[in-house]
N, C-alpha and C positions, 0 to 999 in steps of 0.2 A: 476346649479353648483353642483359638488360633494362636500362632506364634506372636502376632502383634499384640493380642490381648494379654498373653503371658508376659511379654516384655514390659508392657505398660504397668501391670500390677507389680512386677518385680522392681520397677523403678520407684514405685511408691514405697515398697518395703525397704528399699535401700536409702530412702531420704533421711536426712539428719534428724536424730532424736526419735525415729519411728520405733526403735527397739525398746523404748520406754513404755510403750502402750501395752495393755494386757496381752499376754501371749496365748496363742492357740497351739494345741498339740494333740494329735489323735490318741496318743498313748497316755495322756494326762500325767506327765511327771509333775513334781511339786511346782506350785505357783503358775500353773497353766489351766486353761479351760477348754471345753469342746462343746460342740453343738448339742448332742443328745444328753449331756450330763450337767449342764449349767444353764439355769433359767435366764441368767443375764445375757447370754449369747442370743437366745431366742427372742428376748425382749429387744435387743439391738436390731435384729433383723426386722421385727415388726415396726419399730420406730422409723427405720429407713424408708420402707415403702409407704408408710402412713404420711410422712411429711413430704414425700416426693410423689404423691399419687396425682399425677397431672393429666391422666387420661382415664376414661371409664373402663378399666380392665375388670370386668365382672368375674373373671375366673383366671386361673393360671394359664389356661390354653390361649386366652386372648392377649396375654402380655407379650409384646414384641421383644425380640432378642436384644435390641439396642437399649431398651429400658432396663432389662435384667443386668446388662453389662454396666450401666450407669449406677445401678443400686449396688452392684458388687464393688465397684470402685469406691463408693461411699463406705462400704463395710471395711475395705482395706485401709481406710484412714482412721478406723476405730480400733483395729486389732493388728497385732504383729504375729508373723509366723515365718518359719524357715521357707525360703523361696522354693525349695524342692517339694513343698506340700501345696503349692498354689493350686494345682489341678484338683487335688483332693478337697481342699478348702472350698473351691468353686462348686464342686459337685455337692458337697454337704450344705453349702449356703443355699443352693437352688432347692434342694430337698426340703430344708427348713422353711425357706421362703414360700414354697408351694403350700405347705401345711398352714403356716401362719396367715398367709394371704387369704386362702379359702375360708379359714375360720373367721377372720375379721370381716370379710365381705358378708358372710352369713350372719354375723352379729348385727351389722348395719341393716341388713335386709329384715331381720327379725324385729328390730326397733322401728324400722320404717313401717312395717305392717300395723303397728300400734299407733305411732305418732304421726305418720305421714312425713311430709317434708321437714317438719320440726325436728326430725331425727338426724338431720344433716349435721355432722361435726362442724364446729365453729371454724376450723382451718380449711374446710373443703371449698374448692372452686364450685360455685353453683352450677356451672355448665357440666362439670364432671359428674356431680351428683345427679343432674337431670339425665345424663347418659346411663347411669346405673339404674335409675328408676325405669327408664324406657326398656332396658334389658329385663328387669324383673317383671314388668307388665306383659312381656311377650308371652303368648299362650304356650309356645313350645318350651320356653324356659320353665313355666309352671309345671308342665307335664314331666320334664326331666327332674325337677325338684321333688315332685311327689313320688316318682319312681325311686329316687335315691333315699328318700325318707322311709319308704316302705321296706327297702332292702336293709337299712340300718336297724329297723325295729322288727324284722322278721324273726319268727320263733319256730324254726323247723323241728327242733328237738323237744319242744314243750317245756323248756326250762326258763323261759322268759328272755327278753333281749339282754345282750351282754352289756355290763356296766363295770365301772372301776372307781376306786377312791384315791387315785394317784394325783389328781389335780393337775397342776402345771409341771410337776416333777416327772421326768421320763422314767420308764421302767429300768433303763440302763443305769440311771443315777441311783435309783432305789437299790439295784443290785450291788452297786459299788459301796453304798452305805452299809449294807449287810456284810459285805466282804471285809470292810474295814473293821467292823465290830467283831467278826469271827476270826479274822486273820487269814482267811482263805483267798486264793487268787482266782478261783473258779466261781462264776455266778451261781447262786443258790436259786434255782428256778422255782422250787416249791415255796421257798421263803418269799420270793417276789410275788407269787400268786397270793399268798396269805396276806401280805402287807397291803396289796393293792385291791384285793377283793373281799377281805374280811372286815366286818364292822367291829367296833369296840366291844359290843355285847357278845361277840363270838359267832354271830350269824353271817352268812355270805350275801353279797349284793345280788347274786343271781344263782339259779339252780345248777347251771352248767359248771360254775366254779366250785360249788360245794361237792358235786358229784366227782369232779376231777380230783379235788383235794382228798376225798375219802378213798378213791381208787388208788392213788399214789401212796398215801400213808399205809393203807392195808397191804400193798405190795412190799413196802419197806419192812413192815412187821413180819410178813410171811418169810421173806428171805433171811432176815435176822434170826428168826426162830429156827429155820432150817439149818443155818450155819452153826447155831449154838448146839443143835442136836447131833451134828456130825462129829463122830469120835475122832476123826482124823484132822479136825479143824484145830489150828493153833493160833495163839495171839488174839488180837481183837476181832470180834465178829461184826463190828459196825461197818456200814457201807461207806465207801469213799464218796466225796462230792461228785466226782465224775460218774460213778455208778448210779447215784441218786438222779442226776440229770438225765442219764440214759433211760432210766425207768420213766421219768416224767415225759420225755420226748416220745417214748413208745406208747404211752397211755393217753396223751393229750390229743384232743381233736385237731384236725388240720383243715384249713380252708385256703385254697389256692397256694398250697405249699407252706403257709404260715402256721406256726405252732400256736395254739390257743393259750392265752394267759401270760405271755412273755413280752408283748408289745415290741418296743424298739430293740429288744435283745434278739429278735429273730435274725438280725443281721450278723450276729456273732455266735449263734448256736448251731451253725451248719454241722460243726463237729461238737458232739455232746460234751467233750472234755475241754471245749474252748475256754480260755481264761482271759482275764483282762490283759491287753497287750502290754508286755513289759520285757519280753524275752529278747535275746540277741538276734534271733531270726527276724523278729519284727523290725529291729533297728537296721538289719542288713537290707530288708526290703525297702525301708525308707531311704537308705543311702543309695540304693540302685535307682530309685525313682528320682532322687535329687540329681544324680549323675546324668540320667537320661534327659531330664528336662533342661539341665544346663547345657548339655550337648546340642539340643535343639536351638537354644538361644544363641549359642556360639555360631552354629551353622547359619542361622538367620542373619546374624551380624556380618558373617563372612560373605554371604550372598549380597548384602547391601553394599559392603565395601567394594566388591567386585563390580557391581553396577556403577558405583560412583567413579571407580577407576576407569572404566570403559568410557564414561561420559567425558571425563577429563582428557583422555587420550584423543577422543574425537574432537573436542574443542581445540586441542593443540594443533590439529591439522589445519585449523582455520585461523590460528593466532600464533605468529612467529615468536612473540615474546614469551607466551606460555610454553611453546615448544622448547625454547632455549632454557627456560627454568627447569623443565622436566629433564632435559638432557644433562644439565649441570648436576642435577641430583643423582642421575643414574651413574655418572662416571666414578665418584668416590665409592659407591656401593660395589661396583665391579671390582675396584682395586681391593676393597676390603675382603670380598669373597675370595680373590686370588690369594691374599695374605693368609686367610683362614685355611685355605686348602694347603698352602705351603707349610703352615704351622702343624697342621694335622699330620702331614707326611713326616715331618721331623719327629713328632711325637711317636709315630709308629716305628721310625727307625731307632729311636732311643729305646723303645720297648723291646725291639728285637735284640 
């Protein structure tokens, strides 16, 4: 974000009554929401671009920066957050917008294939819809679409294409629900795999998930049995949540650095002992971010004041009345500065 964009958003956040809106917070303290964990936020993002879809942006890459800025300003009028989080909120907004927008445009295209122009939503500008259709009919677009579809449904391991049963609820939200039930602060990766990949009848939605589940649980049993048989072992032989997650990460397949079966949790399992953010270190980082961004805003305002002062001084050289006003204002300030200097010397003398 530019300093101007940051200042504009922070002005919206500081407007009267804005603090009464739903609060966003990445650490999810009570009575707050966040992008990957609350479906209401994702729904808000989708509503913003749907009702303000004024140009045929058939993909995220085609969406101009000024349009994204306009959509984010609309979002800032629906949610409140600490001004120090503005850059983080903007990044998270864009990430969610990219996913929601691509999904919705794909839905429109799928219905259009069946119904033709009758698939156009009632609120759509016909010219915008015509632009989308032109893009969809382009032979190059169809080739890219086919390639993407083939990649999604590829089956290099012979286990079938990857699927899940999480619906509109993110994996991170699933992990938090499990943690609240168990009282743990660390995400249960195997628990997330089971709840998102296992059907009510006990079977799995794809072979890869079943194989991973069996491999991880077998490793758990092997280590627990080995610890039980160790004569020097004392206390509980159960594995800790961090140890279980480490085993999961070691056995889970990876693609482009992403761990299979954990979805949006990939952002927080760089360390296998990663927990839901609630520690003082996380708060320290948030405070440092707030201080840094506020310093940038102050610097920007100082630069603007400097430019205005220079402009006024220049105008004073052309206008004697303005010059006299400025001179009359400078005299008392100089007297005050002398008085302050004298007082400070007196204070130093008293201290001696």
